[in-house]
Backbone bond lengths (Angstrom), bond angles and torsions (degrees), N, CA, C in turn:
res aa  C-N    CA-C-N  psi(-1)  N-CA   C-N-CA  omega(-1)  CA-C   N-CA-C  phi
1 M - - - 1.462 - - 1.522 111.16 -
2 F 1.346 118.03 -42.35 1.458 119.92 -171.61 1.534 113.61 -67.55
3 P 1.338 119.90 -43.96 1.475 117.64 176.21 1.529 112.49 -61.17
4 V 1.334 117.02 -38.83 1.464 120.56 179.16 1.525 110.40 -66.94
5 A 1.333 116.41 -43.30 1.463 120.26 -179.76 1.519 111.39 -64.54
6 K 1.325 117.08 -41.82 1.466 119.82 -179.59 1.522 110.41 -62.38
7 D 1.321 116.15 -35.99 1.468 120.06 177.51 1.526 110.43 -65.02
8 A 1.337 116.47 -43.27 1.464 120.40 -179.04 1.524 111.86 -67.85
9 L 1.341 116.85 -32.50 1.463 120.45 -176.33 1.522 112.96 -68.95
10 H 1.323 117.57 -12.66 1.465 119.71 174.08 1.528 110.83 -69.87
11 V 1.347 115.78 -18.47 1.461 120.51 -175.12 1.528 111.76 -116.95
12 V 1.319 116.70 -44.72 1.468 122.12 -173.39 1.525 110.08 -104.12
13 D 1.323 117.30 136.43 1.454 122.86 178.11 1.523 110.81 -63.25
14 T 1.340 116.12 142.02 1.466 122.23 -177.78 1.523 112.53 -55.51
15 F 1.312 116.88 -47.02 1.457 121.14 -175.74 1.529 110.81 -65.37
16 Y 1.320 117.01 -45.04 1.458 120.08 -178.18 1.525 111.60 -71.57
17 L 1.335 116.27 -32.40 1.459 119.59 176.28 1.516 111.16 -61.84
18 N 1.329 116.82 -44.23 1.465 120.28 -179.34 1.522 112.28 -73.84
19 T 1.324 116.80 -30.39 1.466 119.20 174.19 1.520 110.48 -61.30
20 L 1.323 115.76 -45.87 1.468 120.31 177.41 1.518 110.87 -65.01
21 R 1.310 115.44 -45.90 1.468 120.62 -174.76 1.520 112.34 -59.16
22 Y 1.322 116.64 -53.35 1.466 119.28 -175.68 1.517 112.83 -85.55
23 G 1.343 117.43 -13.92 1.461 118.34 170.81 1.523 110.66 -65.03
24 V 1.325 115.65 -46.81 1.472 120.41 177.38 1.521 110.46 -65.95
25 T 1.335 116.20 -43.27 1.466 120.49 -177.84 1.526 111.62 -63.06
26 A 1.333 116.78 -46.04 1.463 120.25 -179.31 1.526 110.85 -61.74
27 A 1.336 116.96 -42.91 1.464 120.39 178.62 1.524 111.18 -61.15
28 A 1.326 116.36 -41.29 1.469 120.17 179.68 1.524 111.01 -65.77
29 F 1.338 117.01 -44.25 1.464 120.40 179.80 1.529 111.50 -62.74
30 I 1.331 116.53 -43.42 1.461 120.08 -179.60 1.526 110.52 -63.11
31 L 1.322 117.43 -41.05 1.456 121.23 178.36 1.527 111.07 -62.25
32 V 1.323 116.72 -46.26 1.472 120.53 179.44 1.530 110.54 -63.87
33 L 1.329 116.73 -41.23 1.464 120.63 178.94 1.521 110.68 -61.70
34 W 1.322 117.54 -44.43 1.463 122.13 179.95 1.528 110.63 -62.48
35 L 1.321 116.75 -42.89 1.464 120.60 -177.24 1.525 112.27 -70.92
36 T 1.325 117.81 -31.00 1.463 120.17 -174.96 1.527 113.77 -95.98
37 E 1.342 117.37 -33.52 1.465 119.85 -175.89 1.523 113.76 -117.68
38 G 1.332 117.26 -5.10 1.451 120.18 176.45 1.511 113.84 88.56
39 R 1.343 114.98 172.26 1.458 120.82 -175.81 1.521 112.09 -63.58
40 K 1.332 117.89 -32.03 1.464 120.53 -177.72 1.528 111.61 -60.04
41 A 1.334 116.82 -31.29 1.465 120.66 -178.55 1.518 112.09 -69.10
42 L 1.332 117.54 -14.80 1.461 120.97 178.76 1.528 112.07 -78.86
43 S 1.330 116.73 -7.69 1.460 121.12 178.60 1.526 110.62 -81.31
44 F 1.324 116.85 147.87 1.465 121.14 179.68 1.527 112.27 -87.69
45 D 1.324 117.29 -12.65 1.466 121.96 176.38 1.531 112.69 50.95
46 G 1.318 116.20 46.36 1.456 120.40 176.77 1.519 115.03 78.96
47 K 1.317 117.06 5.25 1.468 120.23 -178.25 1.522 111.98 -109.93
48 F 1.320 115.99 22.92 1.460 120.15 -178.13 1.531 112.85 -59.43
49 P 1.356 119.52 -47.41 1.476 118.92 -179.50 1.527 112.43 -59.36
50 R 1.342 116.43 -43.27 1.466 119.17 -179.71 1.525 111.39 -67.10
51 A 1.334 116.12 -38.56 1.469 119.73 178.32 1.524 110.66 -64.10
52 C 1.335 116.69 -38.11 1.466 120.53 177.13 1.527 110.53 -64.68
53 L 1.333 115.93 -45.02 1.460 120.49 -177.34 1.526 111.44 -61.63
54 F 1.337 115.77 -53.58 1.457 118.39 -175.34 1.529 112.16 -76.46
55 G 1.322 117.34 -25.42 1.455 119.53 172.84 1.515 111.08 -65.88
56 A 1.342 115.53 -41.63 1.468 120.10 178.29 1.524 110.72 -66.41
57 I 1.343 116.79 -42.24 1.464 120.28 179.34 1.523 110.59 -65.33
58 G 1.337 115.88 -46.17 1.449 119.86 -174.12 1.509 114.83 -72.11
59 F 1.314 116.28 -49.79 1.472 119.01 -173.51 1.530 112.65 -93.73
60 A 1.340 117.18 -49.00 1.468 118.79 178.76 1.522 110.30 -70.66
61 G 1.338 116.78 -47.86 1.454 120.09 -179.38 1.516 112.25 -61.77
62 F 1.312 115.81 -49.22 1.471 119.99 -179.08 1.523 111.65 -61.47
63 S 1.329 117.08 -53.94 1.461 120.17 -170.65 1.526 112.42 -71.36
64 L 1.329 117.67 -44.67 1.465 119.65 -177.29 1.527 111.45 -69.10
65 L 1.330 117.10 -43.60 1.461 119.45 178.41 1.524 111.09 -64.50
66 A 1.334 116.02 -40.60 1.468 120.01 -178.85 1.518 111.38 -65.75
67 F 1.325 117.26 -44.93 1.455 119.44 -174.24 1.522 112.42 -77.87
68 V 1.338 117.21 -33.96 1.466 119.14 174.38 1.530 108.95 -66.47
69 G 1.324 116.12 -43.35 1.457 119.42 177.41 1.510 112.22 -63.78
70 L 1.329 116.69 -38.06 1.462 121.51 -179.33 1.517 112.08 -61.16
71 A 1.335 116.38 -31.59 1.463 120.20 179.26 1.526 111.83 -67.38
72 H 1.344 116.94 -13.57 1.464 120.85 -176.20 1.524 112.26 -124.14
73 T 1.322 116.79 21.13 1.451 120.49 176.16 1.521 108.73 -152.63
74 Q 1.308 116.39 -179.76 1.457 120.96 179.53 1.520 110.45 -87.63
75 A 1.318 115.56 146.65 1.462 120.08 -180.00 1.521 111.25 -61.32
76 A 1.337 117.37 -37.40 1.459 120.71 -179.34 1.529 111.21 -64.23
77 L 1.340 116.97 -40.32 1.460 120.62 178.23 1.521 110.98 -66.20
78 A 1.332 116.57 -39.63 1.461 119.79 177.86 1.521 110.86 -61.31
79 A 1.324 116.66 -40.94 1.469 120.52 179.71 1.524 110.73 -66.09
80 I 1.348 116.79 -39.84 1.468 120.20 179.14 1.525 110.57 -63.25
81 I 1.336 116.13 -43.89 1.463 119.92 -179.71 1.527 110.49 -64.60
82 M 1.323 117.54 -41.97 1.461 120.78 179.25 1.528 111.93 -63.23
83 A 1.330 115.81 -28.92 1.464 119.37 177.95 1.525 111.80 -68.26
84 M 1.348 116.92 -9.81 1.462 121.33 178.32 1.524 112.82 -82.00
85 Q 1.316 118.36 0.62 1.464 120.20 -174.27 1.532 113.91 -57.06
86 P 1.345 121.12 -39.23 1.470 118.29 176.40 1.529 112.63 -59.35
87 M 1.337 117.02 -40.43 1.456 120.30 179.13 1.526 110.76 -69.60
88 I 1.331 116.59 -41.65 1.468 120.28 176.64 1.522 109.84 -62.02
89 G 1.334 115.95 -39.14 1.466 120.49 178.92 1.517 112.10 -60.50
90 A 1.339 117.05 -40.42 1.463 120.00 179.18 1.525 110.87 -63.67
91 L 1.348 116.81 -38.62 1.461 120.36 179.31 1.528 111.54 -70.78
92 V 1.330 116.86 -40.66 1.465 120.36 178.82 1.523 110.42 -63.90
93 R 1.334 116.93 -40.85 1.474 119.99 177.77 1.520 110.93 -64.34
94 W 1.306 117.45 -29.07 1.465 121.40 177.41 1.524 110.08 -70.91
95 L 1.336 116.70 -42.28 1.460 120.97 -178.07 1.512 112.69 -77.72
96 W 1.345 116.62 -35.27 1.460 120.82 -172.18 1.530 111.80 -89.81
97 P 1.345 120.50 -72.85 1.471 117.83 178.83 1.522 112.89 -77.57
98 G 1.330 117.74 -13.88 1.455 120.23 178.94 1.508 114.56 88.50
99 H 1.329 118.68 26.53 1.462 122.38 178.68 1.531 108.81 -92.89
100 R 1.323 116.57 99.70 1.457 120.53 -178.62 1.525 110.38 -73.10
101 P 1.335 117.80 126.85 1.464 119.90 178.64 1.523 110.93 -67.73
102 P 1.324 118.10 154.09 1.465 120.86 174.12 1.528 110.53 -60.61
103 R 1.340 115.68 159.28 1.465 120.02 -176.67 1.525 111.91 -58.51
104 I 1.330 117.36 -41.88 1.460 119.80 -178.79 1.520 111.21 -63.28
105 T 1.350 116.42 -33.84 1.468 120.02 176.95 1.524 110.64 -66.39
106 L 1.324 117.24 -41.97 1.458 121.22 178.58 1.530 111.17 -62.95
107 I 1.334 116.64 -38.80 1.468 120.32 177.96 1.524 110.75 -64.27
108 C 1.330 115.77 -42.61 1.470 120.14 179.11 1.535 111.25 -66.75
109 I 1.324 116.45 -38.20 1.469 120.32 177.59 1.526 110.11 -62.72
110 A 1.343 115.96 -45.14 1.462 120.03 179.53 1.526 110.66 -61.54
111 A 1.326 117.22 -41.62 1.464 120.66 178.99 1.529 110.95 -64.71
112 A 1.329 116.32 -40.58 1.466 120.44 -179.70 1.529 111.07 -65.37
113 F 1.333 116.55 -44.17 1.459 119.83 179.09 1.530 111.10 -65.38
114 A 1.324 116.57 -37.46 1.463 119.85 177.72 1.523 110.45 -62.99
115 G 1.315 116.43 -41.06 1.461 120.51 178.16 1.513 112.23 -62.94
116 V 1.327 116.46 -46.07 1.468 120.01 179.09 1.526 110.47 -64.73
117 F 1.327 116.47 -38.86 1.469 120.57 178.82 1.529 110.50 -60.22
118 L 1.326 116.82 -42.21 1.466 120.27 179.30 1.523 111.56 -66.40
119 V 1.339 116.05 -37.81 1.464 119.40 179.37 1.530 110.65 -67.26
120 V 1.334 116.08 -46.38 1.468 120.52 -176.65 1.526 111.31 -65.18
121 T 1.351 116.73 -42.71 1.470 120.49 -176.39 1.526 112.56 -89.06
122 R 1.344 116.89 -10.17 1.474 121.80 -173.98 1.528 110.46 54.81
123 G 1.321 115.31 31.74 1.454 120.77 177.06 1.509 114.63 78.96
124 Q 1.339 117.60 5.39 1.463 121.49 -179.00 1.530 109.34 -120.90
125 L 1.334 117.02 115.11 1.459 120.67 -178.23 1.519 112.29 -60.20
126 D 1.330 117.15 -30.51 1.463 120.14 -178.74 1.522 112.17 -60.62
127 N 1.329 116.93 -24.37 1.466 120.03 -178.76 1.526 112.21 -66.25
128 L 1.339 116.33 -20.05 1.462 118.87 176.84 1.521 111.27 -67.83
129 Y 1.313 117.22 -25.25 1.455 121.07 -174.23 1.526 112.70 -110.57
130 T 1.333 115.97 -36.35 1.454 119.28 -177.56 1.519 112.97 -93.90
131 G 1.314 116.80 -17.81 1.453 120.47 -178.46 1.513 111.19 -100.04
132 A 1.331 115.48 -136.85 1.466 120.72 -177.75 1.513 111.19 -100.75
133 G 1.339 116.88 32.36 1.459 120.23 -174.82 1.510 113.68 -58.64
134 W 1.336 116.89 -41.79 1.471 117.62 -176.93 1.527 111.13 -71.37
135 G 1.336 117.88 -27.99 1.459 119.91 173.71 1.519 110.99 -64.78
136 D 1.335 115.85 -40.48 1.466 120.46 176.98 1.532 110.74 -65.05
137 L 1.334 116.14 -36.80 1.471 119.71 178.14 1.520 110.62 -62.45
138 L 1.336 117.67 -40.10 1.463 120.49 177.28 1.530 110.85 -63.18
139 I 1.333 117.04 -36.51 1.463 120.78 177.31 1.532 109.82 -63.84
140 V 1.325 116.75 -40.75 1.473 120.71 177.83 1.527 110.16 -61.67
141 L 1.337 116.50 -46.54 1.469 120.23 178.93 1.526 110.93 -62.74
142 S 1.327 116.44 -34.44 1.460 120.80 176.20 1.521 110.58 -62.97
143 A 1.336 116.28 -44.65 1.465 120.29 178.78 1.525 111.24 -62.79
144 V 1.328 116.15 -40.29 1.469 120.47 177.95 1.531 110.12 -62.79
145 S 1.322 116.72 -40.65 1.469 121.10 179.13 1.523 110.81 -58.86
146 W 1.340 116.11 -44.69 1.465 118.86 -178.61 1.526 111.63 -68.76
147 V 1.331 116.95 -35.62 1.468 120.65 177.68 1.528 110.00 -63.73
148 V 1.343 116.77 -46.11 1.471 120.67 178.63 1.516 110.24 -60.05
149 Y 1.329 117.09 -44.04 1.470 121.28 179.05 1.524 111.04 -60.70
150 T 1.322 116.33 -42.77 1.463 119.93 -178.69 1.524 111.51 -65.73
151 L 1.332 116.27 -45.56 1.468 119.61 179.59 1.519 111.72 -65.88
152 A 1.336 117.05 -29.53 1.468 120.83 -178.84 1.516 112.10 -66.08
153 A 1.327 117.63 -18.25 1.468 120.26 178.47 1.528 111.14 -58.32
154 G 1.338 116.17 -27.18 1.455 119.79 178.94 1.516 114.01 -66.06
155 S 1.339 117.25 -17.62 1.464 120.47 178.71 1.527 111.67 -88.73
156 F 1.330 116.81 6.42 1.466 122.66 175.62 1.533 108.25 -123.82
157 P 1.342 118.02 60.55 1.466 120.58 -171.98 1.526 114.36 -65.38
158 D 1.324 117.18 -24.57 1.458 119.58 -178.15 1.523 112.53 -92.89
159 W 1.313 117.40 4.78 1.465 121.80 175.75 1.523 109.33 -102.78
160 S 1.310 116.56 142.37 1.457 120.34 173.44 1.520 109.22 -72.67
161 P 1.342 118.23 159.47 1.470 119.57 175.70 1.523 112.80 -55.41
162 L 1.337 116.73 -37.37 1.456 120.35 179.27 1.526 111.03 -65.44
163 R 1.319 116.34 -43.10 1.470 119.57 -179.50 1.521 111.12 -65.10
164 Y 1.330 116.43 -43.57 1.465 120.06 178.47 1.526 110.56 -60.56
165 T 1.322 116.14 -45.61 1.458 120.22 -179.00 1.517 111.97 -64.63
166 A 1.334 116.51 -46.75 1.461 120.90 -175.41 1.529 111.98 -64.38
167 L 1.327 117.14 -49.51 1.463 120.16 -175.12 1.526 111.62 -71.40
168 T 1.320 117.55 -38.15 1.464 119.00 178.30 1.532 111.09 -72.59
169 C 1.326 116.75 -31.53 1.465 119.26 175.93 1.524 110.28 -65.19
170 L 1.327 116.71 -39.04 1.456 120.84 177.44 1.521 110.73 -61.59
171 M 1.324 116.67 -43.78 1.465 120.68 178.22 1.536 111.22 -69.59
172 G 1.326 116.20 -34.33 1.456 119.56 176.06 1.507 111.82 -64.36
173 E 1.334 116.79 -39.86 1.463 120.84 177.17 1.526 110.43 -63.19
174 A 1.331 117.25 -39.80 1.462 120.17 177.16 1.525 110.42 -61.17
175 A 1.332 116.89 -41.02 1.467 120.55 178.92 1.523 110.68 -65.73
176 I 1.333 117.53 -38.72 1.458 121.22 178.59 1.529 110.67 -64.78
177 V 1.331 116.73 -40.29 1.466 120.75 178.55 1.530 110.14 -62.26
178 V 1.330 116.79 -45.17 1.466 120.67 178.17 1.526 110.28 -60.59
179 A 1.330 116.65 -45.70 1.461 120.76 179.81 1.527 110.97 -62.63
180 T 1.329 117.10 -37.50 1.461 121.32 -179.92 1.522 111.05 -66.97
181 V 1.324 116.45 -42.97 1.470 120.32 178.33 1.525 110.38 -62.06
182 L 1.333 116.95 -46.51 1.462 120.84 -179.30 1.529 111.04 -64.64
183 A 1.346 116.35 -40.74 1.465 120.37 179.59 1.526 110.98 -65.62
184 T 1.329 116.58 -36.21 1.467 120.45 178.61 1.517 110.68 -67.79
185 I 1.334 116.35 -43.78 1.470 120.57 178.54 1.525 110.48 -61.99
186 A 1.339 115.83 -38.46 1.464 120.35 -178.14 1.521 112.88 -79.89
187 G 1.328 117.07 -4.78 1.454 120.34 -179.89 1.515 113.91 82.08
188 L 1.326 117.44 12.25 1.461 121.28 -179.83 1.525 112.36 -89.41
189 A 1.328 116.48 -13.66 1.464 121.48 179.12 1.514 108.71 -134.98
190 S 1.301 115.95 149.32 1.465 120.89 -179.75 1.522 109.70 -125.26
191 T 1.326 115.57 137.80 1.460 120.72 -178.91 1.524 109.92 -71.58
192 P 1.334 117.91 120.25 1.469 119.60 -179.38 1.525 110.71 -80.04
193 S 1.323 115.80 149.75 1.462 120.30 175.32 1.522 109.33 -83.02
194 L 1.322 115.64 158.24 1.462 119.94 -179.81 1.524 111.04 -61.77
195 Q 1.328 116.48 -38.23 1.456 120.39 -179.23 1.528 112.23 -62.92
196 S 1.342 116.09 -30.66 1.466 119.19 -177.84 1.518 112.32 -67.96
197 H 1.347 116.93 -18.48 1.459 120.74 -179.26 1.525 112.39 -77.44
198 Y 1.313 117.60 -22.85 1.464 120.34 -172.45 1.527 113.52 -57.63
199 P 1.345 119.92 -45.20 1.468 119.12 -177.82 1.531 113.84 -63.22
200 V 1.335 117.07 -25.06 1.472 119.77 -177.92 1.523 111.31 -115.10
201 A 1.320 117.10 24.74 1.467 120.67 179.75 1.526 112.29 -57.05
202 P 1.341 120.24 -44.58 1.472 119.44 178.53 1.531 112.13 -61.51
203 Q 1.336 116.64 -39.95 1.459 119.56 178.66 1.525 111.26 -63.85
204 L 1.341 116.66 -41.28 1.457 120.58 179.92 1.524 110.82 -65.18
205 L 1.316 117.18 -41.00 1.461 121.07 178.92 1.525 109.74 -61.50
206 Y 1.325 116.52 -41.89 1.465 119.65 178.94 1.534 111.10 -64.81
207 L 1.335 116.77 -47.29 1.461 120.65 -176.62 1.528 111.80 -65.21
208 V 1.337 116.40 -36.56 1.469 120.12 -176.39 1.520 112.03 -82.56
209 L 1.324 116.90 -46.00 1.467 120.06 -171.11 1.524 114.00 -91.55
210 L 1.317 118.51 -26.67 1.455 119.86 -176.47 1.540 112.37 -110.61
211 A 1.333 116.18 -56.82 1.464 118.46 -176.08 1.525 112.38 -64.15
212 A 1.337 116.60 -46.82 1.474 119.51 -179.86 1.521 111.19 -66.20
């Protein structure tokens, strides 16, 4: 996903790319949810605020942080950092529900983070500040966002995985739209023309229909 996305980001704005991506995805999930579980499953059953919160963290937080960070780092580094999600998940579960990992797990996590740190910095601490260090930091925050979103599914025990995904994706898309409007007003995002999409049409199809 990351090499394809980085290629598309040379043409399409990050905010508008994710608006398109999760707009299609949310519509597809809602349709599948309606067809498989019925209209009643489209109700939030009093969990609307939580669905908004974790939808924004999971989809808006993950996608916007990842793609903004990707514009300032290498796709390979972004993929390596994202592969740290199991280790990040163990740490988040320790901080959030209070499940302390076994000592051997902590040792392995420390070794994994040390390895990624060496890859990202190429063994030079200055690269954190003079290179693409802050882009890599955004990728880390993106991974943390997705881990939090995934663990939050446990607080919706009476929802199916499909229902949790569909409804939170819908709320995540709403958060992305709000962020896109604000970014456009602030001059941080620019509205792409339809013609500008043509050179990266295959990349967009992949990101929207397969990766998402």
